[in-house]
Structures are given as C-alpha cells and as structure tokens.
N, C-alpha and C positions, 0 to 999 in steps of 0.2 A: 668582639669577643662572642657574641652569638654565633659567627661564623667558624671561630675554632672550636667551641663545642660542639656543634652540629658534626664538623668535620671528626671528631674525637668519637662520637657516637657512633658513625659510620664505617671508620676503619677499624674499630673497636667491635663492630658484628660481624665487619667482613672476614676477622680473624679467628672468632669462637664459633660461629654458627657453620658448623662443619662436623661431620660422623667423624668423632673420634671418642679416645678410649676414656677422657673425662667424662664427655657429653652423655655416653654411654652408661657409666657410673649414675651421674646425676638423673638420667630417665629411668635407671632402672629402681633408683632408690625410691623415685617420687609413686613410682610405680606400684612398689610394694607397701609404701608408708613408713619407709623406715628412715627415722629421722632426716626426712626432707629438708626440713628448715636446717636443720645443723650443715648439712652436706653444701647445702646453695650458700649457706653464710662461710664456710671455709673457701669453698671455690671460688666467689667475689673478694673475699679477703686476701687469699692468695694472688688474684688477679692484680687487684690495687695496688698491691706491696710490690710488683713485678714491674707495673705500670709507672710507679714513681720511682723505682731505681732506674729504671729507662730515661727517665725524662730528667732525672737529677745529673745524668751525665756519668754516673755507677758504670752504665754500659759500656763506655769506652775503655774504662779501666778492665774490666773483664774480657774485652776483645784482646787484650793484650796476654790474655793466659788462655788460649783455645783448648790445650790439655784439659779445662774443667768442663766443657762442652764434653770433650769426649769420654770424660769419666760418668757424665751423667746419661750419654747415650747408653753405654753399655748398661748401666745400671737399671735404668729406664726398660731398656729390651728383655733383659732377664726377667724383673717384673711384670711386664706383660705379659711375655711367656708363661710365666706361672699363672699368673691370672686367667689368661686364655685356657689353659688346659683345664683349670678349675670350671670354669663357664663350661668348657666340653664336657668335663664329667658329668656336672649338674643336667646336661643335655642329655648325655648318653644314658644316665643314672638316675634320674630324678629321686630329690631327697624328702617329698612330699609338702615341701613350703612353697605352699601355692595358695593364691588371692581365695577368699571363702566370699563371695557377694550374696547379701542378704537385702532383698528388695522389700521396702516396706509396703505393706496392704495398702489397698485404696481405702477410700470412706472415713480413714480418721479413726480408725479404731481404738479405743484408749488402751488394750492388751498388746497391739501391736508394737513391734520392735521397729525401732527408726533403721531408715535404710543405712547400711554401714560396711567397709572393706576391712577385711581383717585378714591375717598371716597366722597359719599353723604355728610357724616359729619365728620366733624374733630375735634377732641376734642382739649383742651387745653395743653400746654406743663405740668405746674406744677402737675396736677393730675397723669399724666403717669409718672413722674420722681419719684412723692411720694409713686405711688404702686410697681416700679421699687425696691425702697429702701427697701420696706416694704418686698415685695417677696425674697430679700437677705438677709437683717439683720436679719429678724424675722423667720429664717429658721434656729432650731437647728443644722441641720445636716451640715449649713456651717460652723460652727464652731469645729463640732466634724470633719470634713473632713481638713478645712483649717488649722485651729488653731492648734488643737490637732495630729492630724494623720500628717499633713505634716510637722507640726512644729518638731516633735519627730523627725521623717526620717532625716530630714534634720541636725539634730545634730552629725547624723553618717557621714555625709560626712566633717565634722572639718571647717578647714579654706575654706574649698569653700561653707559653706552651702548655701551663699549668692549668689553665682553661680548656685546652685541648686534653689533656689528660684526664680532667675532671669526667669530659664527655665519654671518654672510654671507658673508664671506671664507671659511669652511669649505664653504658651499655653491656657491661659485664653482668653487674646487678640485674639489672631486667632480663637478660638472657638467663640465668642460672636459676633466676626465682620463677621464670614461666615455665621453663624444663621441668623445674621440681614441682610445681604444684599445678601446672598444665598437664601434665603426664597422666595426672589422676583419671581423666576424663574416659582414658584408653584402659582402666583397669576392667571394666565391664567384658571387654573384649579378651582379657587376658586371665578369666577367673577359672582356665582348665589346664590341668598338669600338661596336655598338648601344647599350649599356646606360650608357655614358658619355658618348655623345651625348645621350642622353635627362636623364644626370644633369646634364651642360653648359646643357642646353636651359633647365631648370628653374633652375638657379642663375642663367642671364641673364635668366630672367623677374624672380624675386626682386629680382635688383640693380638691376635698370632701374626696377622699379615704386619699389623705396625710393629709390633717386636721385630720381625723378618728385616723391614724396610730400614728400620734404625741400623744395622749392623750391616746392611749392604754397603758397597763401595760410594762414597759420595765423589 
C-alpha cells in the first residue's frame, strides 16, 4: 500500500509541478495575499475530483466522446487569451494595485506597527473563485493528465488503486498550499510597481502562448 501511495505522490507531483496557467494564478494570488487559502482549496478539491473521476473508470466513458475535449480546448484557449491580454494591459498600464510592505522597527517599540503586507486594492471573492475554476476546468490538459493518464495508470495497481489516487491527491494538496503560502516570502522583492509589471508581463506571455498552443493542430 505504501508503494502505491508514494507512486501516486510522485506521479501527481510530476503532473502539476510545471509552469502553467493555474500555477501562475495561484502564485499571483499568494503574492498578493488575496484569498490564497480559498484558491488553494479550490485547486486541490478540483484535482481530487478529477483524479477520482479518472480512477473510477469514468475517464473511459469520456474517451468515447472526444468532442468534449475539443469544446473544452477552444473554450480554454479563448479564456486564456482574454486573461493574457488583461495581464498584458496591467503590465503596460499598471492600475496602482501594488504591494505595500511595512517593516516592523527594531527594538520592539510599543508604538511600532507590525510587519505587514497590504494591497492598495482588493477584489471580491467571487471573481477570484470563478477565474480559478475557469483556469482549472477549461484546461484540456488537466483532463488528459488527471482523468485519462493518471486514471489509466491507477488500473495497474488493482485493489490499491484508490491508495494510489490518495497519494496523487495528497501531492496536489501539498503543492497548491505550498505555492499559495510559500509565495508570500517573495513579496518583499515584489513591492514595487516595476516588479509587478514584470510579473504581469511574464503571466501575459505564458497565458497567450498556452492559448495559442491549445488551438494549434494536434
């Protein structure tokens, strides 16, 4: 059982630890302290559900209707393109929503403000959650990786396939929470408008490149 579990952890990490739309979004939310816990929970829960679907054998049913993946592919490409263009706009014309870092003074002064990282503007929860869901569920690669690939490999573990699935789910939880809450240690280097323009520029390039890759002939 331990062999199956750690095999699931290893495969799960190999599939999600990569530069992609979802990971960049989680990183950005973690850096900005904007609903990082919620975003990590949504991503981890979505992965767990997709893994369960693949291991349960429903992936074989989905494989019989390949047009579903084509619909997801085009919808995902459109969404990624729009998100990339918005990131490019933020990089070109920053809106002033930057990190403000206050460093706590030394010697423990009673009137000193504690070290904190705040934001000039803070969006609502609903748009953040919807964006997170779209970046997850409109990505055709997530179905190919978690539902089809991971689901088919799980069948090789027979009666312990759900232990294998649990390992993959654990890897997803560990990764998204580490990314969401570990990224805050980079906030000190991203406390200037210039740094955020660079980050948004990178996000724009990656998102648009992913959108183009989704519609290229396969």
